[in-house]
N, CA, C and O atoms as a GROMACS GRO file, in nm:
protein
  448
    1UNK      N    1   3.663   0.578  -2.273
    1UNK     CA    2   3.536   0.517  -2.326
    1UNK      C    3   3.566   0.422  -2.387
    1UNK      O    4   3.652   0.474  -2.458
    2UNK      N    5   3.559   0.252  -2.436
    2UNK     CA    6   3.500   0.219  -2.575
    2UNK      C    7   3.377   0.182  -2.551
    2UNK      O    8   3.334   0.140  -2.444
    3UNK      N    9   3.298   0.202  -2.683
    3UNK     CA   10   3.162   0.133  -2.726
    3UNK      C   11   3.118   0.028  -2.812
    3UNK      O   12   3.111   0.036  -2.934
    4UNK      N   13   3.096  -0.052  -2.755
    4UNK     CA   14   3.120  -0.175  -2.822
    4UNK      C   15   2.965  -0.214  -2.874
    4UNK      O   16   2.873  -0.187  -2.797
    5UNK      N   17   2.931  -0.284  -3.016
    5UNK     CA   18   2.817  -0.250  -3.067
    5UNK      C   19   2.773  -0.393  -3.067
    5UNK      O   20   2.829  -0.493  -3.111
    6UNK      N   21   2.612  -0.370  -2.986
    6UNK     CA   22   2.625  -0.531  -2.923
    6UNK      C   23   2.584  -0.645  -3.067
    6UNK      O   24   2.564  -0.605  -3.182
    7UNK      N   25   2.582  -0.730  -3.042
    7UNK     CA   26   2.578  -0.840  -3.121
    7UNK      C   27   2.455  -0.971  -3.154
    7UNK      O   28   2.437  -1.073  -3.220
    8UNK      N   29   2.393  -0.887  -3.059
    8UNK     CA   30   2.216  -0.961  -3.054
    8UNK      C   31   2.142  -0.883  -3.015
    8UNK      O   32   2.146  -0.859  -2.894
    9UNK      N   33   2.054  -0.820  -3.092
    9UNK     CA   34   1.953  -0.751  -3.028
    9UNK      C   35   1.883  -0.718  -2.912
    9UNK      O   36   1.776  -0.778  -2.907
   10UNK      N   37   1.898  -0.665  -2.843
   10UNK     CA   38   1.819  -0.608  -2.707
   10UNK      C   39   1.656  -0.524  -2.784
   10UNK      O   40   1.604  -0.459  -2.875
   11UNK      N   41   1.640  -0.613  -2.622
   11UNK     CA   42   1.498  -0.549  -2.578
   11UNK      C   43   1.509  -0.429  -2.550
   11UNK      O   44   1.590  -0.393  -2.464
   12UNK      N   45   1.387  -0.297  -2.651
   12UNK     CA   46   1.374  -0.215  -2.664
   12UNK      C   47   1.506  -0.139  -2.740
   12UNK      O   48   1.527  -0.018  -2.727
   13UNK      N   49   1.560  -0.197  -2.791
   13UNK     CA   50   1.702  -0.119  -2.921
   13UNK      C   51   1.708  -0.140  -3.008
   13UNK      O   52   1.763  -0.250  -3.020
   14UNK      N   53   1.675  -0.084  -3.129
   14UNK     CA   54   1.631  -0.102  -3.267
   14UNK      C   55   1.785  -0.162  -3.300
   14UNK      O   56   1.894  -0.177  -3.246
   15UNK      N   57   1.702  -0.191  -3.456
   15UNK     CA   58   1.854  -0.229  -3.538
   15UNK      C   59   1.962  -0.155  -3.570
   15UNK      O   60   1.955  -0.110  -3.684
   16UNK      N   61   2.068  -0.124  -3.503
   16UNK     CA   62   2.184  -0.125  -3.588
   16UNK      C   63   2.192   0.015  -3.453
   16UNK      O   64   2.298   0.072  -3.477
   17UNK      N   65   2.142   0.065  -3.367
   17UNK     CA   66   2.158   0.127  -3.246
   17UNK      C   67   2.237   0.071  -3.098
   17UNK      O   68   2.219  -0.011  -3.009
   18UNK      N   69   2.298   0.135  -3.123
   18UNK     CA   70   2.397   0.105  -2.938
   18UNK      C   71   2.317   0.076  -2.854
   18UNK      O   72   2.224   0.156  -2.860
   19UNK      N   73   2.295  -0.025  -2.748
   19UNK     CA   74   2.206  -0.029  -2.627
   19UNK      C   75   2.204   0.099  -2.536
   19UNK      O   76   2.306   0.140  -2.480
   20UNK      N   77   2.137   0.132  -2.530
   20UNK     CA   78   2.079   0.252  -2.376
   20UNK      C   79   2.196   0.204  -2.284
   20UNK      O   80   2.236   0.088  -2.272
   21UNK      N   81   2.257   0.353  -2.199
   21UNK     CA   82   2.267   0.296  -2.083
   21UNK      C   83   2.206   0.230  -1.972
   21UNK      O   84   2.274   0.188  -1.878
   22UNK      N   85   2.070   0.218  -1.979
   22UNK     CA   86   1.996   0.151  -1.880
   22UNK      C   87   1.953   0.022  -1.911
   22UNK      O   88   1.898  -0.041  -1.820
   23UNK      N   89   1.968  -0.038  -2.039
   23UNK     CA   90   1.937  -0.168  -2.128
   23UNK      C   91   2.064  -0.256  -2.093
   23UNK      O   92   2.068  -0.372  -2.054
   24UNK      N   93   2.165  -0.166  -2.118
   24UNK     CA   94   2.298  -0.248  -2.067
   24UNK      C   95   2.300  -0.289  -1.961
   24UNK      O   96   2.341  -0.405  -1.945
   25UNK      N   97   2.254  -0.206  -1.842
   25UNK     CA   98   2.263  -0.268  -1.640
   25UNK      C   99   2.172  -0.350  -1.626
   25UNK      O  100   2.174  -0.422  -1.526
   26UNK      N  101   2.032  -0.367  -1.751
   26UNK     CA  102   1.908  -0.473  -1.687
   26UNK      C  103   1.863  -0.353  -1.601
   26UNK      O  104   1.915  -0.249  -1.560
   27UNK      N  105   1.721  -0.425  -1.590
   27UNK     CA  106   1.620  -0.324  -1.505
   27UNK      C  107   1.668  -0.305  -1.343
   27UNK      O  108   1.707  -0.386  -1.259
   28UNK      N  109   1.650  -0.191  -1.339
   28UNK     CA  110   1.627  -0.111  -1.226
   28UNK      C  111   1.564  -0.099  -1.128
   28UNK      O  112   1.452  -0.048  -1.126
   29UNK      N  113   1.634  -0.150  -1.016
   29UNK     CA  114   1.522  -0.152  -0.904
   29UNK      C  115   1.423  -0.028  -0.903
   29UNK      O  116   1.463   0.078  -0.949
   30UNK      N  117   1.289  -0.040  -0.850
   30UNK     CA  118   1.182   0.088  -0.814
   30UNK      C  119   1.247   0.114  -0.734
   30UNK      O  120   1.337   0.036  -0.702
   31UNK      N  121   1.231   0.227  -0.673
   31UNK     CA  122   1.274   0.277  -0.552
   31UNK      C  123   1.132   0.303  -0.446
   31UNK      O  124   1.017   0.348  -0.456
   32UNK      N  125   1.230   0.240  -0.335
   32UNK     CA  126   1.150   0.182  -0.241
   32UNK      C  127   1.191   0.256  -0.114
   32UNK      O  128   1.292   0.240  -0.045
   33UNK      N  129   1.048   0.377  -0.090
   33UNK     CA  130   1.099   0.436   0.066
   33UNK      C  131   1.052   0.368   0.162
   33UNK      O  132   1.063   0.412   0.276
   34UNK      N  133   0.995   0.253   0.139
   34UNK     CA  134   0.958   0.190   0.261
   34UNK      C  135   1.039   0.094   0.298
   34UNK      O  136   1.011   0.010   0.383
   35UNK      N  137   1.130   0.101   0.243
   35UNK     CA  138   1.305   0.021   0.365
   35UNK      C  139   1.310   0.152   0.388
   35UNK      O  140   1.380   0.150   0.490
   36UNK      N  141   1.294   0.231   0.374
   36UNK     CA  142   1.316   0.308   0.494
   36UNK      C  143   1.259   0.333   0.568
   36UNK      O  144   1.310   0.434   0.617
   37UNK      N  145   1.132   0.293   0.647
   37UNK     CA  146   0.995   0.320   0.752
   37UNK      C  147   1.040   0.261   0.845
   37UNK      O  148   1.001   0.314   0.949
   38UNK      N  149   1.124   0.149   0.869
   38UNK     CA  150   1.149   0.126   0.994
   38UNK      C  151   1.288   0.136   1.080
   38UNK      O  152   1.334   0.084   1.181
   39UNK      N  153   1.336   0.254   0.959
   39UNK     CA  154   1.439   0.403   1.089
   39UNK      C  155   1.354   0.461   1.188
   39UNK      O  156   1.345   0.396   1.292
   40UNK      N  157   1.276   0.592   1.180
   40UNK     CA  158   1.183   0.631   1.256
   40UNK      C  159   1.168   0.575   1.366
   40UNK      O  160   1.201   0.603   1.481
   41UNK      N  161   1.074   0.431   1.287
   41UNK     CA  162   0.971   0.388   1.444
   41UNK      C  163   1.072   0.370   1.479
   41UNK      O  164   1.063   0.406   1.596
   42UNK      N  165   1.233   0.319   1.455
   42UNK     CA  166   1.312   0.256   1.569
   42UNK      C  167   1.349   0.350   1.640
   42UNK      O  168   1.416   0.313   1.737
   43UNK      N  169   1.329   0.477   1.630
   43UNK     CA  170   1.392   0.619   1.658
   43UNK      C  171   1.321   0.616   1.795
   43UNK      O  172   1.352   0.614   1.914
   44UNK      N  173   1.191   0.614   1.707
   44UNK     CA  174   1.059   0.724   1.849
   44UNK      C  175   1.081   0.577   1.921
   44UNK      O  176   1.083   0.598   2.042
   45UNK      N  177   1.098   0.439   1.894
   45UNK     CA  178   1.078   0.315   2.001
   45UNK      C  179   1.182   0.350   2.127
   45UNK      O  180   1.141   0.350   2.243
   46UNK      N  181   1.332   0.383   2.091
   46UNK     CA  182   1.431   0.403   2.180
   46UNK      C  183   1.394   0.543   2.231
   46UNK      O  184   1.467   0.552   2.330
   47UNK      N  185   1.328   0.653   2.224
   47UNK     CA  186   1.297   0.778   2.329
   47UNK      C  187   1.236   0.733   2.391
   47UNK      O  188   1.248   0.759   2.510
   48UNK      N  189   1.121   0.627   2.343
   48UNK     CA  190   1.000   0.590   2.452
   48UNK      C  191   1.102   0.516   2.552
   48UNK      O  192   1.090   0.556   2.667
   49UNK      N  193   1.188   0.427   2.536
   49UNK     CA  194   1.192   0.308   2.635
   49UNK      C  195   1.241   0.394   2.769
   49UNK      O  196   1.240   0.347   2.882
   50UNK      N  197   1.288   0.540   2.733
   50UNK     CA  198   1.434   0.560   2.842
   50UNK      C  199   1.264   0.676   2.914
   50UNK      O  200   1.291   0.769   2.990
   51UNK      N  201   1.158   0.660   2.889
   51UNK     CA  202   1.013   0.749   2.965
   51UNK      C  203   1.031   0.690   3.111
   51UNK      O  204   1.063   0.576   3.144
   52UNK      N  205   1.004   0.800   3.188
   52UNK     CA  206   0.937   0.738   3.277
   52UNK      C  207   0.850   0.705   3.326
   52UNK      O  208   0.755   0.783   3.331
   53UNK      N  209   0.838   0.545   3.398
   53UNK     CA  210   0.705   0.535   3.450
   53UNK      C  211   0.664   0.632   3.555
   53UNK      O  212   0.734   0.671   3.648
   54UNK      N  213   0.511   0.675   3.523
   54UNK     CA  214   0.412   0.700   3.614
   54UNK      C  215   0.335   0.609   3.708
   54UNK      O  216   0.227   0.551   3.694
   55UNK      N  217   0.445   0.616   3.830
   55UNK     CA  218   0.339   0.546   3.971
   55UNK      C  219   0.210   0.670   3.993
   55UNK      O  220   0.173   0.770   3.932
   56UNK      N  221   0.166   0.592   4.128
   56UNK     CA  222   0.066   0.617   4.228
   56UNK      C  223  -0.023   0.531   4.232
   56UNK      O  224  -0.095   0.503   4.136
   57UNK      N  225  -0.033   0.455   4.398
   57UNK     CA  226  -0.149   0.387   4.381
   57UNK      C  227  -0.339   0.452   4.366
   57UNK      O  228  -0.439   0.387   4.397
   58UNK      N  229  -0.335   0.581   4.314
   58UNK     CA  230  -0.423   0.682   4.317
   58UNK      C  231  -0.385   0.769   4.203
   58UNK      O  232  -0.273   0.778   4.153
   59UNK      N  233  -0.528   0.850   4.159
   59UNK     CA  234  -0.530   0.892   4.014
   59UNK      C  235  -0.466   1.015   4.076
   59UNK      O  236  -0.396   1.084   4.001
   60UNK      N  237  -0.484   1.059   4.227
   60UNK     CA  238  -0.380   1.182   4.220
   60UNK      C  239  -0.262   1.162   4.237
   60UNK      O  240  -0.198   1.249   4.177
   61UNK      N  241  -0.194   1.087   4.290
   61UNK     CA  242  -0.059   1.056   4.290
   61UNK      C  243   0.022   1.008   4.169
   61UNK      O  244   0.142   1.015   4.143
   62UNK      N  245  -0.119   0.937   4.078
   62UNK     CA  246  -0.050   0.922   3.934
   62UNK      C  247  -0.017   1.056   3.847
   62UNK      O  248   0.074   1.077   3.767
   63UNK      N  249  -0.110   1.131   3.885
   63UNK     CA  250  -0.094   1.247   3.828
   63UNK      C  251   0.045   1.378   3.863
   63UNK      O  252   0.100   1.474   3.810
   64UNK      N  253   0.046   1.313   3.962
   64UNK     CA  254   0.187   1.367   4.071
   64UNK      C  255   0.309   1.407   3.985
   64UNK      O  256   0.367   1.510   3.950
   65UNK      N  257   0.319   1.224   3.963
   65UNK     CA  258   0.395   1.122   3.914
   65UNK      C  259   0.440   1.218   3.766
   65UNK      O  260   0.546   1.271   3.734
   66UNK      N  261   0.333   1.211   3.713
   66UNK     CA  262   0.336   1.227   3.566
   66UNK      C  263   0.387   1.422   3.587
   66UNK      O  264   0.437   1.463   3.483
   67UNK      N  265   0.383   1.495   3.661
   67UNK     CA  266   0.419   1.588   3.613
   67UNK      C  267   0.553   1.662   3.695
   67UNK      O  268   0.626   1.758   3.670
   68UNK      N  269   0.544   1.569   3.797
   68UNK     CA  270   0.690   1.565   3.825
   68UNK      C  271   0.797   1.573   3.742
   68UNK      O  272   0.891   1.652   3.739
   69UNK      N  273   0.751   1.415   3.628
   69UNK     CA  274   0.843   1.410   3.489
   69UNK      C  275   0.833   1.457   3.397
   69UNK      O  276   0.894   1.433   3.293
   70UNK      N  277   0.737   1.550   3.420
   70UNK     CA  278   0.697   1.671   3.254
   70UNK      C  279   0.822   1.658   3.216
   70UNK      O  280   0.848   1.545   3.174
   71UNK      N  281   0.866   1.698   3.215
   71UNK     CA  282   1.007   1.752   3.113
   71UNK      C  283   1.044   1.613   3.008
   71UNK      O  284   1.048   1.621   2.886
   72UNK      N  285   1.065   1.509   3.076
   72UNK     CA  286   1.103   1.432   3.050
   72UNK      C  287   0.970   1.358   2.897
   72UNK      O  288   1.009   1.296   2.798
   73UNK      N  289   0.832   1.392   2.926
   73UNK     CA  290   0.760   1.364   2.880
   73UNK      C  291   0.742   1.454   2.724
   73UNK      O  292   0.719   1.394   2.619
   74UNK      N  293   0.757   1.596   2.731
   74UNK     CA  294   0.770   1.690   2.653
   74UNK      C  295   0.898   1.691   2.565
   74UNK      O  296   0.896   1.743   2.454
   75UNK      N  297   1.008   1.635   2.615
   75UNK     CA  298   1.133   1.617   2.566
   75UNK      C  299   1.112   1.505   2.457
   75UNK      O  300   1.194   1.483   2.368
   76UNK      N  301   0.992   1.436   2.474
   76UNK     CA  302   0.998   1.346   2.389
   76UNK      C  303   0.863   1.311   2.241
   76UNK      O  304   0.848   1.244   2.138
   77UNK      N  305   0.784   1.430   2.343
   77UNK     CA  306   0.669   1.499   2.256
   77UNK      C  307   0.768   1.555   2.142
   77UNK      O  308   0.756   1.506   2.030
   78UNK      N  309   0.850   1.641   2.161
   78UNK     CA  310   0.892   1.746   2.109
   78UNK      C  311   1.019   1.637   1.954
   78UNK      O  312   1.025   1.660   1.833
   79UNK      N  313   1.071   1.562   2.011
   79UNK     CA  314   1.147   1.490   1.925
   79UNK      C  315   1.068   1.445   1.856
   79UNK      O  316   1.102   1.454   1.738
   80UNK      N  317   0.905   1.363   1.883
   80UNK     CA  318   0.791   1.269   1.845
   80UNK      C  319   0.786   1.297   1.697
   80UNK      O  320   0.802   1.231   1.595
   81UNK      N  321   0.746   1.464   1.739
   81UNK     CA  322   0.725   1.514   1.606
   81UNK      C  323   0.795   1.587   1.458
   81UNK      O  324   0.766   1.610   1.341
   82UNK      N  325   0.907   1.602   1.558
   82UNK     CA  326   1.060   1.625   1.420
   82UNK      C  327   1.029   1.516   1.382
   82UNK      O  328   0.978   1.500   1.271
   83UNK      N  329   1.050   1.421   1.460
   83UNK     CA  330   1.071   1.251   1.369
   83UNK      C  331   0.987   1.280   1.271
   83UNK      O  332   1.020   1.292   1.153
   84UNK      N  333   0.856   1.294   1.322
   84UNK     CA  334   0.727   1.246   1.202
   84UNK      C  335   0.755   1.323   1.095
   84UNK      O  336   0.740   1.299   0.975
   85UNK      N  337   0.799   1.423   1.154
   85UNK     CA  338   0.741   1.560   1.031
   85UNK      C  339   0.914   1.544   0.941
   85UNK      O  340   0.912   1.646   0.872
   86UNK      N  341   1.035   1.481   0.915
   86UNK     CA  342   1.126   1.452   0.837
   86UNK      C  343   1.086   1.296   0.817
   86UNK      O  344   1.132   1.233   0.722
   87UNK      N  345   1.018   1.253   0.889
   87UNK     CA  346   0.945   1.116   0.791
   87UNK      C  347   0.889   1.139   0.654
   87UNK      O  348   0.910   1.084   0.546
   88UNK      N  349   0.788   1.265   0.704
   88UNK     CA  350   0.677   1.302   0.648
   88UNK      C  351   0.697   1.360   0.503
   88UNK      O  352   0.622   1.336   0.408
   89UNK      N  353   0.819   1.448   0.499
   89UNK     CA  354   0.879   1.544   0.423
   89UNK      C  355   0.949   1.413   0.312
   89UNK      O  356   0.924   1.423   0.192
   90UNK      N  357   1.021   1.313   0.354
   90UNK     CA  358   1.102   1.222   0.314
   90UNK      C  359   1.026   1.140   0.248
   90UNK      O  360   1.092   1.079   0.164
   91UNK      N  361   0.900   1.108   0.250
   91UNK     CA  362   0.746   1.045   0.182
   91UNK      C  363   0.748   1.150   0.093
   91UNK      O  364   0.787   1.111  -0.017
   92UNK      N  365   0.727   1.248   0.096
   92UNK     CA  366   0.638   1.341  -0.012
   92UNK      C  367   0.757   1.356  -0.093
   92UNK      O  368   0.732   1.351  -0.214
   93UNK      N  369   0.909   1.377  -0.055
   93UNK     CA  370   0.993   1.389  -0.213
   93UNK      C  371   1.082   1.252  -0.296
   93UNK      O  372   1.163   1.236  -0.387
   94UNK      N  373   0.984   1.155  -0.171
   94UNK     CA  374   1.001   1.032  -0.277
   94UNK      C  375   0.906   0.976  -0.382
   94UNK      O  376   0.923   0.882  -0.458
   95UNK      N  377   0.778   1.074  -0.362
   95UNK     CA  378   0.682   1.066  -0.456
   95UNK      C  379   0.739   1.116  -0.598
   95UNK      O  380   0.661   1.098  -0.691
   96UNK      N  381   0.796   1.144  -0.612
   96UNK     CA  382   0.847   1.211  -0.742
   96UNK      C  383   0.974   1.154  -0.773
   96UNK      O  384   1.034   1.221  -0.857
   97UNK      N  385   1.034   1.057  -0.734
   97UNK     CA  386   1.141   0.980  -0.788
   97UNK      C  387   1.119   0.821  -0.887
   97UNK      O  388   1.066   0.716  -0.850
   98UNK      N  389   1.166   0.847  -0.986
   98UNK     CA  390   1.156   0.754  -1.077
   98UNK      C  391   1.304   0.631  -1.046
   98UNK      O  392   1.299   0.509  -1.061
   99UNK      N  393   1.352   0.664  -1.028
   99UNK     CA  394   1.497   0.577  -1.033
   99UNK      C  395   1.579   0.602  -0.954
   99UNK      O  396   1.615   0.719  -0.961
  100UNK      N  397   1.654   0.514  -0.839
  100UNK     CA  398   1.798   0.523  -0.711
  100UNK      C  399   1.901   0.482  -0.769
  100UNK      O  400   1.912   0.384  -0.842
  101UNK      N  401   1.995   0.575  -0.731
  101UNK     CA  402   2.106   0.508  -0.793
  101UNK      C  403   2.173   0.421  -0.593
  101UNK      O  404   2.122   0.391  -0.484
  102UNK      N  405   2.318   0.419  -0.665
  102UNK     CA  406   2.334   0.373  -0.566
  102UNK      C  407   2.412   0.507  -0.465
  102UNK      O  408   2.458   0.495  -0.352
  103UNK      N  409   2.406   0.617  -0.542
  103UNK     CA  410   2.440   0.732  -0.433
  103UNK      C  411   2.363   0.788  -0.290
  103UNK      O  412   2.386   0.823  -0.175
  104UNK      N  413   2.239   0.765  -0.402
  104UNK     CA  414   2.127   0.781  -0.354
  104UNK      C  415   2.093   0.715  -0.230
  104UNK      O  416   2.021   0.751  -0.137
  105UNK      N  417   2.168   0.601  -0.252
  105UNK     CA  418   2.083   0.480  -0.081
  105UNK      C  419   2.220   0.514  -0.007
  105UNK      O  420   2.219   0.504   0.116
  106UNK      N  421   2.361   0.559  -0.080
  106UNK     CA  422   2.369   0.602   0.074
  106UNK      C  423   2.386   0.732   0.098
  106UNK      O  424   2.459   0.778   0.186
  107UNK      N  425   2.326   0.788   0.030
  107UNK     CA  426   2.319   0.935   0.080
  107UNK      C  427   2.245   0.945   0.233
  107UNK      O  428   2.267   1.019   0.329
  108UNK      N  429   2.157   0.844   0.212
  108UNK     CA  430   2.001   0.789   0.262
  108UNK      C  431   2.010   0.734   0.401
  108UNK      O  432   1.943   0.748   0.503
  109UNK      N  433   2.166   0.632   0.353
  109UNK     CA  434   2.193   0.555   0.484
  109UNK      C  435   2.307   0.609   0.582
  109UNK      O  436   2.347   0.543   0.678
  110UNK      N  437   2.359   0.742   0.547
  110UNK     CA  438   2.478   0.769   0.618
  110UNK      C  439   2.353   0.940   0.678
  110UNK      O  440   2.397   1.032   0.748
  111UNK      N  441   2.266   0.936   0.646
  111UNK     CA  442   2.155   1.027   0.709
  111UNK      C  443   2.251   1.205   0.645
  111UNK      O  444   2.295   1.301   0.708
  112UNK      N  445   2.248   1.188   0.565
  112UNK     CA  446   2.307   1.316   0.506
  112UNK      C  447   2.197   1.420   0.437
  112UNK      O  448   2.235   1.525   0.387
   0.00000   0.00000   0.00000
């Protein structure tokens, strides 16, 4: 790799010094974990769409319908809490991130 001296002084670069790698690239975007907040919301919504709607003209028939489909509701709750825990951990990790590169974005989007 060949380094070329900057002809014009750059911001934050002293006279006679080469610009740092980040100065050559320009301003870096701030990490924004909020851009990934919609993924768990969509996942939870898609899980909820398949939930059976309880039926019954009386309170007793309603609760019988709920008990009949209780496995579906239990699976939804387990999935909901698993997604919520992963989402919370993702936010906790990104509290310590100062800069994000393209590799981080690819990893986040791939789900690895």
